[in-house]
C-alpha positions as CSV (number, residue, x, y, z in Angstrom):
1,M,116.9,110.1,77.2
2,A,119.4,110.5,80.3
3,K,120.1,107.4,82.6
4,P,118.9,107.3,86.0
5,N,121.2,108.4,88.5
6,Y,121.0,105.5,91.2
7,A,123.8,106.7,93.4
8,F,122.0,110.4,94.1
9,A,118.8,108.9,94.3
10,K,120.4,106.2,97.0
11,R,122.2,109.0,98.7
12,Q,118.7,110.8,98.9
13,R,117.0,107.8,100.7
14,D,119.6,107.2,103.2
15,L,119.8,111.1,104.2
16,A,116.0,111.1,104.4
17,K,116.4,108.0,106.4
18,K,119.0,109.5,108.8
19,Q,116.7,112.6,109.2
20,K,114.2,111.0,110.6
21,K,116.0,108.4,112.6
22,E,117.1,111.5,114.1
23,E,113.9,113.2,114.7
24,K,112.3,109.7,116.2
25,R,115.7,109.8,118.4
26,L,115.0,113.5,119.7
27,R,111.2,112.6,120.4
28,K,111.9,109.6,122.4
29,A,114.8,111.7,124.4
30,D,112.1,114.5,125.6
31,P,108.4,113.8,124.8
32,S,107.2,116.6,126.8
33,S,108.9,119.3,124.1
34,E,107.0,117.6,121.3
35,E,103.5,118.0,123.0
36,Q,104.5,122.0,123.8
37,A,106.1,122.4,120.1
38,E,102.6,120.9,118.4
39,S,100.4,122.8,120.5
40,T,102.3,126.3,119.5
41,E,101.9,125.8,116.0
42,P,98.6,126.8,114.4
43,S,96.6,124.1,112.7
44,E,96.1,124.3,108.6
45,D,92.8,125.0,108.8
46,T,92.9,128.5,110.7
47,T,95.8,129.3,108.3
48,E,93.4,128.8,105.3
49,N,90.6,130.7,106.8
50,S,92.7,133.8,107.6
51,L,93.4,134.3,103.6
52,D,89.8,134.1,103.0
């Protein structure tokens, strides 16, 4: 059985944390752009119905 690569797992966690922190910083810097981005994205329900 292979041993777990803890260094890789830690780096992945750190990268995810860093990305989330950057996204949060951008949202706080310009909250109006977030509202526009959300309104332009189609909801998941409409995409599922269009496939039928």
